[in-house]
N, C-alpha and C positions, 0 to 999 in steps of 0.2 A: 809453398802455400796450397797449391792445388792438391798435392798428395795428402796433406793434413785435412783439408776439407773433405776429400773423398773418404779418408779413414774415419772421420767423424760420422759421415752418413752411413758407411758400412757398419760402424759400431752401433749406431741406432737400430738399424735393421736386424743385426745379429741378436742384440739384447732383447728386442721386441719379439723376435721369433722364438727365442728360448724361454722368455718369461711371460709373454702375453701381457706385459705391463708397460704402458706408454711412459709413465713417470720414470721407471727404471731406465728405459732407453734414452729419454731426454737427459737424465742425470749423467749417464755415461758419456754421451756424445758432447754435451755442453761442458762438462768438467774436463774432458780431454782437450777440446778445442780452445776453451777460454780460461780454464782454471788451472792450467799448468804452464810451465815455460815453453811448451810446444808452440803456444801462440806467438811469443816473442821471437823464438828462433826460426819460426816459419817465415818471418819477415826479413831474415838475414841470410847471407850466403854461407851458412854453416850446415853441417851434416846431421845435427842432432834431431831436429824436428822431422826430417825426411826418414831417418832411421826409426823413430817412434811410430810414424805412420805406416811404414812398410812392415814392421814387426806385427802391428795390430792387424793389418791386411792379411799377412801370411798366416797368422793364427786363425783368424776367422775363416779364411778360405779352406785351410786344412781341416779344421774342426767340422766345418759344414760338409766337406767332402767325406769325412769319416762317418758322419751321421747318414749321409745319403748312401754311402756304401752299405751300411747296415740295413738300409731300407731297399737295397738292390736297385738304386736309381743310376741311370747311365751317366749322368752329369758329374758323378764323383771324380772320375779320372781327370776331366777337364779342370775342375776346381782345384784338384791336387796340383796340377801343372801350374796353375796361376799362383797357388800358395807357395810353391817352391820358387817360382819366379820372384815373388815379393821378398821372400827371405834371402834369396841370392842377391837381390838388388840392395837390401839392407846391408848385407856384408860388403857389397861393392862400394857403397858410399861411406861406410864406416866399418873398418876391418874388425873392430872389437865386437861387432854384432854377430860374428860367427857363432860364439857360444850360445847366446839366446836363440839363434836359429836352430842350433842342434838341440837345445832344451825343448823347443816347441816340436821339432820333428820326433824326438824320442817320446814325448808325451802322447803324440798322435799314434805312434807305433804301438805303444804299450796299452792304449785304450781301444785299439781296433778290434773288430770281430774276427779273431783268428780261426773261427770255425770255417771260414772261407779263405784259406791262406793265399790262393792264387790271386783273388781280387785285392786283398790287402797289399800283397807284394807289387801288384800293378799300380796301385795308388801311390805307394811309397816310391816306386821307380819313376813315376810321372813327376812327383815332387822333386826328386833328386835331379831329374832332367831339367826341370824349370830352374832350379838353383844353378846348375852348371851353365845354362844358357846365359844367365845374368852375369856370371863370374868370368866367362871366357874373354870378353873384351878387356877386362881389367888385367887378366893374366897375360894377354897379348901385349898390352901396354907395358907391363912390368918387364916382359922379356925383351921388348924393343929398347926400353929406356935404361934398364938396370942389369940386363944379361940373363935374367932368370924369371920365370912366371911367379916365383915365390919370394922374390926380393922386392922390397918396397922402398920408396923414397926416404923413409925414416932412417934407413941404414946410412944415408949420406948427408944428414943434417950437420951443419957446421956450427951455427950459433946455439941451437937447442941440443947440445950433445948428450943430455940425459937420455935421449931416445936410443942411444947406443947400448944401454944396459938393459938386461932383462928382455922382455918381449915388447918391442916398440917403446921401451922406456918404462914398462910395467914390471914391478917386482912385488915382493910380499906386501900385503896391506899393512898400514901403520894405524895403530889404535887411536893415536892423537888426531890423525887426519880424519878417521871415521867420525870422531866426535865433532870436528869442525864442519864436516859435510852434513851432519845432522842438525846442529844447533848454533853454529857461529853466525854472527850478524851478516857477514858478507857472502857466505856460502852455505849456510844451514838450510836444508830443504824445507824445514817446517816454517821458515819465514817467507819463502818464495812460492810455496805450494802447500799451504796448511791442509788442503784437501787430502793429502797423502795419509793423514791420520785416520780419516774416514775409510780410505781404501785399505789401510792396514787392518782395521777392525773388520772390514768386509771379508778380507782374505781369511781371517781367523774363523768367522762364522761359516764360510764356505768349506773349510777343511772338515767341519763336523758333518757335512752333508755329502752323501755318496755321489749324488748327481752333479755336484759342483766342485768336488775335490780336485779333479784334474786341472781345471783352469786356475784354481787357487794355488796349487803347488807350482804350476808354471810361473804364475805371478810372483810368488815368494822367491823362487830360485832366480828369476831374472833380476829381481830387486837386490838380492844378496850378491849376485855376480857383479852388477854394476857398482854397488857400493864398495866391494872388495877391489875391483879393478881400478876405480877412481882413487881409492885410498892408497894403492900401490904405485900409482903413476907419478913419475918424477915432477911433472907439472900439474899436479892434482887440482890446483886452484883455477886453472884455465885462463890465466892472464887477466886481461881486461874483460871481465865477464859479469853479467848480472845474474847472480845466483850460481848454483852448482850445475853448469851446463853439461858436463859429462853424464849426469844422472838423468837427463831429460828423457831418453828412450824408456827407462824403467818407470819414471813418474807417469809418462803418458800411457804406457801399457797397463799400469795398475788401475786406471779408470775402468777398464773392462771388468775387473773384479767388483768395483763399486756398483756398477750397473747390475751385474748378475745377482749380487747379494741384496740389492735394494728391497725387493719384495719381502725379504725376511727380516728387515729392520723393524724394530718397534717404533712407536710414535716419537719418543724422545731421541732415539738414535737418528731418525730421519730429520728431525728438527736440528739436531747438532750438526749433522752432515750438511744440511742446507746452509747453515751459518758458515761452515768451513768453505763450502763451495763459493758462496757470495764473497767472502773475504779473499779467497784465492783469485776470483775473477777480477776484483778491484786491484789487487796487487799486480797481477799480470797485465792488466790494462795499463797501469802506471809504468811498468817496466817496458812494455812494448812501445808506448807512446813517447817515453823519455829516451830510451835506448837500451839495447841489450849488451853493450860493450862498455859499461861503466867501470872505471878503475876502482872506485870505492862505493858500490851501490847503496850500502847502508847509510852513507853520508850524503848522497847526491840524488837518488831517485825520488824520495818523498819530498824534499825541499823543492826540486825542480817541478815536480808534479803539482804541488800546491801553488807554485808561482806561475802555473800555466806555461812552463817552458817545455812544451811537448814537441821536441825536435824531430820526431819521426812521423808526425802527421803531415798530410798533404798541404793543409793550410799553412803550416809553419814553413814548408818549402816555398810557398808563394810569398809570404809576408816577411819571413826571416826575423821574426821577433816574438817574444812571449805574448800571449793574448788569451783571454777567456774564450775567444771565438774558436780556438782549437778544440774545445770540448764539444762544440755544437754538432759537427758532422758525425763523430763517433756515437754520441748519445742519441742523435736523431736516427741514425742507421740501426743502432741497437734497439731503440724503442719500436721501430717499424718491424724489424725482424722478430723481436720478442712477441709482438702482437700476432704476427702471422703464425709463429710457432705454436703459441697457445691456442689459436683458433683451430689449426690443423690437429693439435693434440686432442682437443675436445671431440673433433669428428672421429679420430681414430679410436678413442675410448668408447664412443657410442657404437662404432662398428663392432668392436671386440665384445662389448656387452650384448649387442644384438645377436652376434654369432653364438655366444655362450648360451643365451636363452633359447635359441633354436635347437641346440644340441648338435651332436655329430651328424 
Protein backbone atom coordinates (compact mmCIF):
# COMPACT_ATOMS: atom_id res chain seq x y z
CA UNK A 1 0.00 0.00 0.00
CA UNK A 2 2.81 2.41 0.86
CA UNK A 3 4.62 1.62 -2.39
CA UNK A 4 1.47 2.30 -4.42
CA UNK A 5 0.78 5.58 -2.63
CA UNK A 6 4.37 6.68 -3.24
CA UNK A 7 4.15 5.67 -6.90
CA UNK A 8 0.94 7.70 -7.32
CA UNK A 9 2.66 10.77 -5.86
CA UNK A 10 5.71 10.33 -8.06
CA UNK A 11 3.46 9.82 -11.07
CA UNK A 12 1.73 13.11 -10.30
CA UNK A 13 5.04 14.96 -10.04
CA UNK A 14 6.46 13.35 -13.18
CA UNK A 15 3.45 14.08 -15.39
CA UNK A 16 3.21 17.62 -14.01
CA UNK A 17 6.91 18.26 -14.71
CA UNK A 18 6.60 16.97 -18.27
CA UNK A 19 3.26 18.50 -19.20
CA UNK A 20 2.87 21.52 -16.89
CA UNK A 21 -0.76 20.40 -16.71
CA UNK A 22 -2.27 19.79 -13.27
CA UNK A 23 -5.31 17.99 -14.68
CA UNK A 24 -3.10 15.54 -16.55
CA UNK A 25 -1.10 14.81 -13.40
CA UNK A 26 -4.26 14.27 -11.36
CA UNK A 27 -5.76 11.99 -14.00
CA UNK A 28 -2.64 9.81 -14.08
CA UNK A 29 -2.19 9.49 -10.32
CA UNK A 30 -5.86 9.04 -9.38
CA UNK A 31 -6.48 6.58 -12.22
CA UNK A 32 -3.42 4.57 -11.15
CA UNK A 33 -4.29 4.49 -7.46
CA UNK A 34 -8.09 4.23 -7.55
CA UNK A 35 -9.17 3.28 -11.05
CA UNK A 36 -7.23 0.05 -11.50
CA UNK A 37 -6.89 -3.27 -9.60
CA UNK A 38 -3.74 -1.76 -8.08
CA UNK A 39 -6.09 -0.41 -5.38
CA UNK A 40 -7.50 -3.78 -4.41
CA UNK A 41 -4.27 -5.78 -4.62
CA UNK A 42 -2.48 -3.13 -2.56
CA UNK A 43 -4.72 -4.19 0.34
CA UNK A 44 -3.81 -7.87 -0.05
CA UNK A 45 -0.55 -9.77 0.41
CA UNK A 46 0.01 -10.33 -3.30
CA UNK A 47 2.90 -9.12 -5.44
CA UNK A 48 0.95 -7.47 -8.26
CA UNK A 49 0.35 -3.98 -6.86
CA UNK A 50 3.91 -3.72 -5.53
CA UNK A 51 5.23 -4.69 -8.95
CA UNK A 52 3.06 -2.06 -10.67
CA UNK A 53 4.32 0.60 -8.26
CA UNK A 54 7.98 -0.38 -8.63
CA UNK A 55 7.82 -0.44 -12.44
CA UNK A 56 6.31 3.06 -12.44
CA UNK A 57 8.96 4.26 -9.98
CA UNK A 58 11.75 2.68 -11.99
CA UNK A 59 10.64 4.23 -15.27
CA UNK A 60 10.15 7.68 -13.74
CA UNK A 61 13.55 7.61 -12.02
CA UNK A 62 15.42 6.44 -15.13
CA UNK A 63 13.62 8.75 -17.55
CA UNK A 64 14.22 11.70 -15.22
CA UNK A 65 17.87 10.66 -14.89
CA UNK A 66 18.13 10.53 -18.67
CA UNK A 67 16.78 14.06 -18.98
CA UNK A 68 19.06 15.37 -16.25
CA UNK A 69 22.00 13.68 -17.95
CA UNK A 70 21.22 15.56 -21.16
CA UNK A 71 21.15 18.78 -19.11
CA UNK A 72 24.47 17.77 -17.51
CA UNK A 73 23.02 17.69 -13.98
CA UNK A 74 24.97 15.71 -11.38
CA UNK A 75 21.90 14.09 -9.82
CA UNK A 76 21.42 11.88 -12.90
CA UNK A 77 23.64 9.06 -11.62
CA UNK A 78 21.93 8.92 -8.24
CA UNK A 79 18.49 8.80 -9.86
CA UNK A 80 19.66 6.04 -12.20
CA UNK A 81 20.81 4.02 -9.20
CA UNK A 82 17.37 4.44 -7.58
CA UNK A 83 15.65 3.54 -10.85
CA UNK A 84 17.65 0.34 -11.17
CA UNK A 85 16.94 -0.46 -7.52
CA UNK A 86 13.19 -0.10 -8.17
CA UNK A 87 13.27 -2.30 -11.27
CA UNK A 88 15.39 -4.88 -9.48
CA UNK A 89 12.94 -4.88 -6.58
CA UNK A 90 10.04 -5.35 -9.01
CA UNK A 91 11.77 -8.46 -10.34
CA UNK A 92 12.57 -9.65 -6.82
CA UNK A 93 8.92 -9.61 -5.75
CA UNK A 94 7.56 -10.90 -9.07
CA UNK A 95 10.00 -12.76 -11.30
CA UNK A 96 8.00 -12.10 -14.46
CA UNK A 97 8.74 -8.37 -14.06
CA UNK A 98 12.25 -9.00 -15.41
CA UNK A 99 11.11 -8.50 -19.03
CA UNK A 100 9.35 -5.15 -18.37
CA UNK A 101 12.44 -4.03 -16.44
CA UNK A 102 14.60 -4.88 -19.47
CA UNK A 103 12.15 -3.07 -21.78
CA UNK A 104 12.38 0.07 -19.65
CA UNK A 105 16.16 -0.14 -19.46
CA UNK A 106 16.50 -0.65 -23.21
CA UNK A 107 14.21 2.32 -23.92
CA UNK A 108 16.32 4.56 -21.69
CA UNK A 109 19.53 3.38 -23.36
CA UNK A 110 18.15 3.95 -26.86
CA UNK A 111 16.90 7.46 -26.07
CA UNK A 112 20.04 8.62 -24.24
CA UNK A 113 22.31 11.37 -25.54
CA UNK A 114 25.14 9.21 -26.88
CA UNK A 115 27.14 12.29 -27.83
CA UNK A 116 28.52 11.84 -24.30
CA UNK A 117 29.02 8.07 -24.19
CA UNK A 118 30.98 8.08 -20.93
CA UNK A 119 28.17 9.75 -18.99
CA UNK A 120 25.53 7.50 -20.56
CA UNK A 121 27.48 4.37 -19.71
CA UNK A 122 27.95 5.60 -16.15
CA UNK A 123 24.20 6.14 -15.84
CA UNK A 124 23.41 2.69 -17.21
CA UNK A 125 26.03 1.10 -14.97
CA UNK A 126 24.48 2.81 -11.95
CA UNK A 127 21.06 1.45 -12.94
CA UNK A 128 22.47 -2.05 -13.39
CA UNK A 129 24.18 -1.82 -9.99
CA UNK A 130 20.90 -0.79 -8.35
CA UNK A 131 19.12 -3.73 -9.94
CA UNK A 132 21.80 -6.14 -8.80
CA UNK A 133 21.64 -4.85 -5.22
CA UNK A 134 17.90 -5.58 -5.15
CA UNK A 135 18.30 -9.06 -6.63
CA UNK A 136 21.26 -10.34 -4.59
CA UNK A 137 19.19 -11.19 -1.47
CA UNK A 138 16.77 -13.23 -3.59
CA UNK A 139 19.62 -15.07 -5.29
CA UNK A 140 21.22 -15.84 -1.91
CA UNK A 141 17.90 -17.24 -0.71
CA UNK A 142 17.54 -19.38 -3.85
CA UNK A 143 21.06 -20.76 -3.40
CA UNK A 144 20.42 -21.60 0.25
CA UNK A 145 16.96 -23.08 -0.27
CA UNK A 146 17.19 -24.72 -3.70
CA UNK A 147 20.90 -25.17 -4.41
CA UNK A 148 21.34 -22.51 -7.10
CA UNK A 149 20.84 -18.71 -7.33
CA UNK A 150 18.76 -19.29 -10.47
CA UNK A 151 16.51 -22.10 -9.20
CA UNK A 152 13.16 -20.98 -7.79
CA UNK A 153 10.55 -22.66 -5.64
CA UNK A 154 8.33 -23.12 -8.69
CA UNK A 155 10.52 -26.06 -9.70
CA UNK A 156 9.41 -27.97 -6.59
CA UNK A 157 5.65 -27.38 -6.50
CA UNK A 158 3.65 -30.56 -5.89
CA UNK A 159 -0.01 -29.59 -6.19
CA UNK A 160 0.35 -26.95 -8.93
CA UNK A 161 2.49 -29.09 -11.21
CA UNK A 162 1.78 -27.01 -14.33
CA UNK A 163 4.65 -24.84 -13.06
CA UNK A 164 7.02 -27.59 -14.18
CA UNK A 165 6.43 -26.93 -17.89
CA UNK A 166 7.84 -24.02 -19.82
CA UNK A 167 9.20 -21.13 -17.75
CA UNK A 168 7.54 -21.15 -14.30
CA UNK A 169 4.55 -22.73 -16.07
CA UNK A 170 4.47 -20.18 -18.91
CA UNK A 171 4.26 -21.50 -22.45
CA UNK A 172 3.05 -20.08 -25.78
CA UNK A 173 0.04 -17.75 -25.37
CA UNK A 174 -3.39 -19.15 -26.25
CA UNK A 175 -5.73 -17.03 -28.36
CA UNK A 176 -8.84 -18.18 -26.49
CA UNK A 177 -7.27 -17.16 -23.19
CA UNK A 178 -6.33 -13.74 -24.61
CA UNK A 179 -10.00 -13.23 -25.45
CA UNK A 180 -11.04 -14.22 -21.92
CA UNK A 181 -8.49 -11.87 -20.38
CA UNK A 182 -9.86 -9.01 -22.44
CA UNK A 183 -13.64 -9.47 -22.35
CA UNK A 184 -14.85 -12.41 -20.21
CA UNK A 185 -17.11 -11.60 -17.26
CA UNK A 186 -14.79 -12.91 -14.53
CA UNK A 187 -11.37 -12.01 -15.96
CA UNK A 188 -11.95 -9.45 -18.74
CA UNK A 189 -9.87 -6.35 -18.12
CA UNK A 190 -12.47 -4.05 -19.71
CA UNK A 191 -14.93 -4.98 -16.93
CA UNK A 192 -12.50 -4.48 -14.04
CA UNK A 193 -10.61 -1.42 -15.34
CA UNK A 194 -12.52 0.24 -18.23
CA UNK A 195 -10.02 3.09 -17.99
CA UNK A 196 -7.58 0.93 -19.98
CA UNK A 197 -9.59 1.85 -23.08
CA UNK A 198 -8.66 5.49 -22.52
CA UNK A 199 -5.05 4.51 -21.82
CA UNK A 200 -4.91 2.50 -25.06
CA UNK A 201 -6.14 5.50 -27.05
CA UNK A 202 -3.62 7.67 -25.21
CA UNK A 203 -0.78 5.38 -26.32
CA UNK A 204 -1.98 5.59 -29.93
CA UNK A 205 -1.92 9.40 -29.78
CA UNK A 206 1.52 9.40 -28.17
CA UNK A 207 3.07 7.24 -30.87
CA UNK A 208 2.31 10.02 -33.36
CA UNK A 209 4.32 12.55 -31.33
CA UNK A 210 8.11 12.37 -31.29
CA UNK A 211 8.40 13.74 -27.74
CA UNK A 212 6.06 11.09 -26.33
CA UNK A 213 6.86 8.14 -28.57
CA UNK A 214 9.33 6.42 -26.22
CA UNK A 215 6.99 6.13 -23.19
CA UNK A 216 4.17 5.10 -25.55
CA UNK A 217 6.22 2.25 -27.01
CA UNK A 218 7.31 1.14 -23.53
CA UNK A 219 3.67 1.11 -22.38
CA UNK A 220 2.54 -0.86 -25.43
CA UNK A 221 5.35 -3.42 -25.16
CA UNK A 222 4.73 -3.98 -21.45
CA UNK A 223 1.00 -4.44 -22.09
CA UNK A 224 1.64 -6.93 -24.90
CA UNK A 225 4.15 -8.82 -22.78
CA UNK A 226 1.84 -9.20 -19.78
CA UNK A 227 -1.09 -10.23 -21.96
CA UNK A 228 1.02 -12.87 -23.76
CA UNK A 229 2.61 -14.07 -20.52
CA UNK A 230 -0.74 -14.39 -18.75
CA UNK A 231 -2.32 -16.14 -21.76
CA UNK A 232 0.49 -18.70 -21.78
CA UNK A 233 0.43 -19.43 -18.06
CA UNK A 234 -0.96 -22.77 -16.96
CA UNK A 235 -3.00 -21.11 -14.21
CA UNK A 236 -3.89 -18.02 -16.25
CA UNK A 237 -7.17 -17.43 -14.37
CA UNK A 238 -5.35 -16.82 -11.09
CA UNK A 239 -7.57 -19.07 -9.00
CA UNK A 240 -9.88 -17.21 -6.63
CA UNK A 241 -9.27 -13.77 -8.07
CA UNK A 242 -11.26 -10.61 -8.64
CA UNK A 243 -10.39 -9.76 -12.22
CA UNK A 244 -7.21 -10.48 -14.22
CA UNK A 245 -4.72 -10.19 -11.37
CA UNK A 246 -1.62 -11.07 -13.42
CA UNK A 247 -2.29 -8.08 -15.70
CA UNK A 248 -2.27 -5.61 -12.80
CA UNK A 249 1.31 -4.29 -13.35
CA UNK A 250 0.57 -3.50 -17.00
CA UNK A 251 -2.79 -1.92 -16.19
CA UNK A 252 -1.21 0.30 -13.55
CA UNK A 253 1.76 1.26 -15.73
CA UNK A 254 -0.54 2.29 -18.60
CA UNK A 255 -1.93 5.17 -16.52
CA UNK A 256 1.38 6.95 -17.14
CA UNK A 257 0.47 7.11 -20.83
CA UNK A 258 -3.00 8.42 -20.01
CA UNK A 259 -1.49 11.29 -18.04
CA UNK A 260 1.11 12.24 -20.65
CA UNK A 261 -1.44 12.19 -23.48
CA UNK A 262 -4.14 14.08 -21.55
CA UNK A 263 -3.11 17.59 -22.74
CA UNK A 264 -3.50 16.35 -26.33
CA UNK A 265 -7.02 14.95 -25.85
CA UNK A 266 -9.84 16.97 -27.35
CA UNK A 267 -12.94 17.85 -25.33
CA UNK A 268 -15.00 14.74 -26.13
CA UNK A 269 -11.99 12.48 -25.56
CA UNK A 270 -11.48 14.00 -22.11
CA UNK A 271 -15.14 13.63 -21.24
CA UNK A 272 -15.15 10.01 -22.38
CA UNK A 273 -11.99 9.32 -20.41
CA UNK A 274 -13.44 10.89 -17.28
CA UNK A 275 -16.52 8.67 -17.57
CA UNK A 276 -14.26 5.61 -17.87
CA UNK A 277 -12.17 6.76 -14.91
CA UNK A 278 -15.25 7.34 -12.75
CA UNK A 279 -16.65 3.92 -13.67
CA UNK A 280 -13.28 2.29 -12.97
CA UNK A 281 -13.03 3.94 -9.55
CA UNK A 282 -16.50 2.69 -8.63
CA UNK A 283 -15.72 -0.86 -9.82
CA UNK A 284 -12.41 -1.00 -7.98
CA UNK A 285 -13.94 0.48 -4.85
CA UNK A 286 -16.47 -2.35 -4.93
CA UNK A 287 -13.81 -4.99 -5.51
CA UNK A 288 -11.55 -3.61 -2.79
CA UNK A 289 -14.36 -3.30 -0.23
CA UNK A 290 -15.97 -6.70 -0.94
CA UNK A 291 -12.79 -8.72 -1.56
CA UNK A 292 -10.08 -9.34 -4.14
CA UNK A 293 -10.20 -13.14 -3.90
CA UNK A 294 -13.73 -13.83 -5.10
CA UNK A 295 -14.25 -17.25 -6.69
CA UNK A 296 -16.83 -15.91 -9.17
CA UNK A 297 -16.51 -12.10 -9.05
CA UNK A 298 -19.10 -11.44 -11.78
CA UNK A 299 -21.70 -13.21 -9.63
CA UNK A 300 -20.71 -11.99 -6.17
CA UNK A 301 -19.00 -8.58 -6.15
CA UNK A 302 -21.93 -6.42 -7.33
CA UNK A 303 -24.66 -8.21 -5.29
CA UNK A 304 -22.51 -8.07 -2.14
CA UNK A 305 -21.67 -4.42 -2.78
CA UNK A 306 -25.31 -3.43 -3.27
CA UNK A 307 -26.29 -5.30 -0.11
CA UNK A 308 -23.57 -3.41 1.84
CA UNK A 309 -21.69 -6.65 2.58
CA UNK A 310 -18.33 -4.85 2.51
CA UNK A 311 -16.20 -7.44 4.27
CA UNK A 312 -12.85 -5.70 3.74
CA UNK A 313 -13.81 -2.45 5.49
CA UNK A 314 -12.70 -1.69 9.03
CA UNK A 315 -16.27 -1.20 10.20
CA UNK A 316 -17.23 -4.69 8.99
CA UNK A 317 -14.34 -6.13 10.99
CA UNK A 318 -15.84 -4.44 14.05
CA UNK A 319 -19.55 -5.28 13.57
CA UNK A 320 -19.27 -8.53 11.55
CA UNK A 321 -22.44 -7.92 9.49
CA UNK A 322 -23.61 -6.11 6.39
CA UNK A 323 -24.62 -2.49 7.00
CA UNK A 324 -25.00 0.76 5.13
CA UNK A 325 -22.65 2.21 7.76
CA UNK A 326 -19.72 0.54 6.00
CA UNK A 327 -20.04 3.13 3.23
CA UNK A 328 -19.79 6.09 5.61
CA UNK A 329 -16.08 6.06 6.43
CA UNK A 330 -14.80 5.50 2.85
CA UNK A 331 -17.14 8.11 1.40
CA UNK A 332 -16.31 10.62 4.13
CA UNK A 333 -12.58 10.06 3.68
CA UNK A 334 -12.97 10.29 -0.11
CA UNK A 335 -14.96 13.50 0.15
CA UNK A 336 -12.44 15.20 2.44
CA UNK A 337 -9.45 14.07 0.37
CA UNK A 338 -11.22 15.06 -2.85
CA UNK A 339 -11.87 18.54 -1.50
CA UNK A 340 -8.22 18.92 -0.41
CA UNK A 341 -6.96 17.70 -3.78
CA UNK A 342 -9.19 20.10 -5.72
CA UNK A 343 -8.14 23.01 -3.50
CA UNK A 344 -4.44 22.29 -3.97
CA UNK A 345 -4.95 21.69 -7.70
CA UNK A 346 -6.41 25.18 -8.09
CA UNK A 347 -3.44 26.66 -6.24
CA UNK A 348 -1.02 24.73 -8.47
CA UNK A 349 -2.82 25.81 -11.63
CA UNK A 350 -2.65 29.44 -10.47
CA UNK A 351 1.07 29.15 -9.81
CA UNK A 352 1.71 27.63 -13.24
CA UNK A 353 -0.39 30.33 -14.91
CA UNK A 354 1.51 33.02 -13.00
CA UNK A 355 4.87 31.56 -13.96
CA UNK A 356 3.81 31.40 -17.62
CA UNK A 357 2.69 35.02 -17.62
CA UNK A 358 6.03 36.14 -16.14
CA UNK A 359 7.94 34.25 -18.86
CA UNK A 360 11.31 32.52 -18.52
